[in-house]
N, C-alpha and C positions, 0 to 999 in steps of 0.2 A: 646182285651187287648193291642195289638201292635199299634192299630190306636189310642187310648186314649193316649198312651204314647207318641206317635210320635206327637200328637198335643200339648200335654203340654211342651214337650221338645223343639218344634219348637218356641212355644210362649216365652219360657224362653230364648232361644237362640238369637231370634231376639231383645227382650228387653235389654238383657245383652249386645249385641253389641252397643245398643243406649247408654246404661249406660257407657261402656267402653270409648266411644269417647267424650263423654261429661263430663267425670271425669278426667280431665287432670292435675288439681291443687289440691294437698292434703292439708289438713287444719289442720296442728298441730299434729294430731293423727293418726295413721295408719289407713286408710279407702280406700277402691275402691269406695265409693259411694259419696265423697265429691267433693269440687272443682266446676268448671263449673260458674254458676252465684252466687255461695256464696262467699261475700268478704272475704278478709284475715281478720284474727283476729288481731287487733292492740292495743286493749285495749283504744282506743279513741274513735273510731267510731263503732268498731263492737267487741263484746265480747263473751267470751266463759264460760260456767258454766256447772257443773253437778248437776243433782238432784238424789238423793238417792230413791231407790225403796224397797219394801218388797216382797219376793217370799214366796210362800207356796206351797208345794208339795201336789198333790192328783193322785188318780188313777181313772180310768173308771171301774167302776164295772158293772155287768150285767144289773142292773136296768137303768144305765143311758148311756149305750153304744149301738149305733144303727148301728154299722159297718156291713154291709153285703158284700158279695164277690160274683161277677157274675161268671157264669160257665167259661167263656172267659179268667178270670184272671190268673195270676201265682198263682199256689197253693204250699203250703210249707209242707214237712214231715221231722220229726226229733226230736231230743232231745238235749236241752240245760241244762246242770246240774250245771253249776259252774260260772254264771255271777256274779262277787263279788258284782255288784250293783243292779242287777235285778233278780237275783235268776234263775228260771228254767222256761223253755218254753217247751211246748210238742205240736207238731204239727201234726195233723192227716188228711188224705186225705179220702173223701168217692167219689166213682165215679161208674158209669155203663159203661160196655163195652158191645156192642151190635153187631149182624149182621148188615150189611149194607143194607140189604133187606129182605123181608118176603116172605111167601109163595114158597121159594125155599129152599130146604135143603141145609145148608151152607158148607157141607163137600163132597169129591170127591166120598166116598164109606162109606157104613154103616157096612156091612158084611165083616168078617174075617180081621178086623181092628186090629192092633197093636199100642198103642198108646206110643209113644218114651218119650214125655215130654210135660208139659204145663207151659207156662212162661208168667208171668204179665210184662208188659214193660212199663215204664214212661220216657217220654222224657224229658232229664236232662237239666236245664238251668244254675243253679249256687248254690254256697254254702255261706252261712252266718254263720261264726264261725270257728270253729277248722277243718280243712279238713283231720287231721291226727288220729283222734279217731274213732275207728269203731263202728257202730250201728247195732243192731239186729232188723231187720225189719221182721214183721210177716202181714199176710194177713187174714182176716176173710169175712164170708158171712153176709150181713146185714139181720136181721129178716125180714120175710114178712108182719109184723104189721107196718113197717116204712112207712111213707108218703114221698117218694123220688121222686121228679118230676123235670123235665128239665125247666120248666118255673117259677121255684122258686129260689129266691137267700136267702141264709141261713146266721143267725147271726154267725159270726166267733169265738165269745166268748162263744157259748153255743153248747154243744154236742147234736145234735138233733136226734140221731140215736142209735139204740140198735143193739147189736150182741153177739154172744156166744164166749167168749175168750177160752173157754174150747176146743174147736174144730176148730183149724185154718185150713184154706185152704192150705196155704204155708208149705213147707217141714220146719222141724225144723233145727235150728242152722244156719241161714243164717246171716252172718255179711258182711257189707258194709263199706268200706272207701270212704268219699266223695271225697277224692283226686283222686280216681280210676274212677269216673264216666265219666270223660270226655275221657277216653281212648278207642281206637277202640275195636269194638267187632266183632268177626268173628262167625256167626251162619248161619244155613242153610237158604239160600237165604235173609239173613239179614246182611251183613257186612256194619257197619256204626259204629258212636261213640255217646257220650253223652245220654246213657241209664242207666237205672237202671232196672236189670232184676231179678225177684224174682221168683224163681221156686215153682210151686204149686203141690198138690197132683194128681195124674193122675186119681185118683177116680173121682175128679170134671171133668176133661175131658171126662171120660166115661158117665157122666151123660148127657154132651152136645152132644156127638154122639147119645144117645138113645133118645133124643127128635126128633120130626119129624113135618112135616107140618100140622098135624091135632091137634097139641097142640102148643108147645112152639114156633115153627117158621111159624105159621100160621099169627099171627098180633104182634105188638109191645106190646100191652096190655096184651096179653097172655103171652108173653115172661117174663113180669115183674112178672106175678105170679108164674112163675117158679124160677126166680132169681132175686132178687131184687137190688144187686150190692155188692161192694167191699167196706171193711173198712181196711185202711192200717195205720200202726203205728208202730214206733219204740219204743222197749220194754226196753232195758237196754243200757248203755253206753251212749257215745255220748255228743258232745259240740258244735253242729251245727244244723242248719236247711236247708235243700236242697229244691231248687224252681224247679218245674216242669211245662211244657206246656202241659195240657190234650188236647188240640186241635190238637196238632201235630200228623202227620202219624206216628211218632216215639211212640206214646202212643198207646198200643194194647194189646190185649190177644193173644199169638201166641200158636196154638195147632199143635204140631209135631206128625205125625204118618206114618206108611207103611201099605201096603196091597198087596195082590197077583197080579202080571200081569195078565191081560187078555190073555189066552192061555198058561199060565206057563212061566217059565224061570226067576224065582226071584221075587222080591217084589219092588214096587216104593214107594219112599218117598216124602211126601208132608207137606206143613204147610198152615193152614188156620188162618184166623185173625178175631177177633172182634174188633172194634174200638169204639172210643168216638164219636158218631154220632150226628146229629142235634137233637136228641131227647133223647140224654143221659143227666142224671142228675149228678150234682158235688156238692161237699161241702167241706169245710176247717174248722177244728176245732183248735182253737189256745187257749191252757190253759197256762196262767200266774201264777207263783207261787212265791210271793214276801216274803214268811216266813223266817225271820231272817235276811232280809237284811237291809243295811242303809236306803234304800228308804222306806220300810215299817216302820222303826222307826222314819223316819220324818214326815209321813202323820198325820195330825189331831192335831199337836202342835199349842199353841198360839203364840209362838214367830216365828219371820221370820227365814226360813231356810238358812243355810249356803251355801247348794249347791243345785241345781235344778237338778231332775233326769228325763229326758224326753226319752220316748220309743215309737216306731212306734206302729200303730194299731194291736192289741187291746193294748193300753198302758197307758201312764201317761199324765199328764199336771201339769202346775203351774199356780197358780193366782198370778198376778203381781199387787200391789198396789203402787200408787205414792200420798201419802198424802200431800208431800211438794208441789206439784203442784199447789195446791189450793191456796197457799199463795203466789205464785209467782205474781209479778206485771205484769201489760200489758207492753207488748215490740212487736218489729217487729221480728218476729222468721224467720231466715234464714234457719236454718235446726234444726231439733230436731230428735234424733234417741235413740231408746232402744238398748244399746250395750250388748251383751250376749256372754260371752267367755267359750269355753271349758277347763276344769280343766283335764290336762293329767293324765292317769294312765295305766301302762303297759298293761292292758287287752283291751286297744283301739286298739291294733294291731289285736285282733281277733274279736272284736266287734265293728266295726266302727260306726261313727255317722250316722244319718239319711241324705239322700240327702238333704232334705229341712225342715226348721222349718216354723211355721206359727203363726200369733199373731192375736188375735181378741178381742172383747170386750163384757163383760156381761151387757146387757140392762136389770135393774130390772123393768122398766116401762112395759115390755112385756115378762119378765122372759125368754127371749132367747138370745143368742149369735149373735153378728152382726158384719160385717166388720168393720175396723178402719174407722170411718167418715171422709170423706174428702181426705183420703190417699191412700185406696185400691180402685182403680178406674176401670171402664170398658170402653173400646173404643166402636165405632160405630158397630164393628164386634162382641161384646160381650166378648171380650178378657180382662182379668184382668192384671194388670201391677204388677203381683207377683214378678219379678225380680227387678224391680224398687223399690218395696216395702221393699225387703230385705230377701226373703226367702232362698236366695243362700248364703252359708257361703263363707267367704274369708279365706285363708289360712295364719296364722301368727305364731310366735313363742313366747312362754312363756318365763318367766325369766331364765329357766334352759335349754333353747335351744331346748325344745321339740316343734315339730309341732302340732298346734291346729287348731281348726276351730272357727271363730268369725262371729257372726250375727249382722248386723246393720240394724235395722227396722226404716223405714222413717215413722215418725209420726209427720212431721212438720206442716200440716194443722190443723190436730187434736189439737196440742197442742196451737196453734195460736187461734182457737175457744174457747177452755178452757178458756185461758187467757183474751179473750174479752168478756167471759160469755155468748156465743151464743151455747156452747155445754156443756153438762154434763159430768163431770169427772166420767170415768168408771173404774171399776176394769178390767184389762186385763187378757187373757189367753194366755200362750205360750205352743205349743204342736209341735207333729211332726205326724200328722195324713196322713191316705191313702187318704180318701175322708171325707168331712165333710159338715155339712149344716149350713149356715149363712142367718141371714137377711141382705138384702143389699139393700141401698138406700141413696141418697145425700139429705139432708134436704134442702128445704121443701118438696121433692118429696116423693111419696109413697113407702113404703118398699115392697119388696117381697123376698121369700125365694128362695136361690141360692145353689145348690150343687157344691163344689169347690175341684177340683183334686189337691193334694199336692205332695204326694211321689207316686213314680211309681208302688210300690206293698206294701202288708202289710208286718209285721213283722219286715224286715230288718231295722236295724238302731237303736242305743241309744246313749245317751249323758250325761255325767255329766257336768253341768254348774256350774259357780260360781253364788251365790245367791247375794243379796244385802247387806249382812253382811261385814263390812270392812275387808279387807284382801288383800294379794298379787294380787288377781283378784277379781273383783266384778261387778255384774250387775248394770247397772245405765243409765240415761237418759243424754244425752249430747246436750247442747242447744247452738247453735250460734245465736247471736241476735245483734239487736241495740235498743238504748234507743229511746223513743217517744220524 
């Protein structure tokens, strides 16, 4: 997880520095991506025009969403019940915690043991949403019928596993405030911070003690026949999802117990841990419910939408059409950019924008999405110019003084080829993905399929943008050009 994010972040930072130092001269409209070699607009030699666009909202359903999540990535848990534009989100975690080795009994003693407590511990990373609303977290045992393996990645939009909600492993009535998860925790041999600690029924701990090396603790495959794994979910309340690192040493099953000292004289207390090992499985189920929202009402309409609603995976997208571009005469394009502006709403303080947006194109000749031809390029090391292309927003201010995010996607070469009739005019797609698959290739070279990482995690981030309908803010194509 960390390695993939670091590579992406480093590439964006390096490219961003290049963009920053080459963009010293602004061109009439607030942007951090202009200037440099672009001549000033003087309406004699260089001109500035705006092309209207049409935007249509849509959602990724189970049938057309192929977003999987590796076990090493950040996993999310919690409920969002009140996003005014995107409705509800229900994030559930499934995982296995196991002994670190087999053929060895994992506890110090088996006889005369008194179990003090058993706690499922998750290593906390962050909260997206309202940190001040409590959530009721329950833990269940996965049914033995589940096929849950460490070498599989699972669709995040599909609930792949079954369990009996009538018999939770967790003790009842456990409510947690996300704001408290970063606090210090003092437990026996475990004084740390950034933990979600869920108490389980000690009868489950007794099961673990009763197993031995002739059955459960003989091999990993046998252990799986005794215990398949945990399902963790938030049941009520909540206006946030919380992110966890399953691979951290802070994620574990802690079993606290005591037993008589050898020779008498009291009892000794110990804690033993089961961890997320190299053969532990994990999955994240993210359920979106848009019922009754403005987003739902906007999907499927024949007319262009005045607002665009974009949400991180598993989320939404917008189709962007530019019919007027087909009627534009040939000219020298110095810069052409799709400008997409956030429309401020008070809920943005809880549910912030995605880190990055992305723009690609639908190629009807192959029925696939491809990178924007000629503009999203790869260097000799295989690194795409994502920052220069415009996935990073700039912060600006709307007419009421609210801070908003604005994206400027550089599609200059693509527009130039459209105007010279050497490139088909495509419908574009605007979205906020975690990872997506595109066809990549610079004509006349051969295409190949490429996976592209955009946002550092799933789930986090949503934004309402202005659509192409005229108003105080609108999505548009801005073109700086010279006449032939």
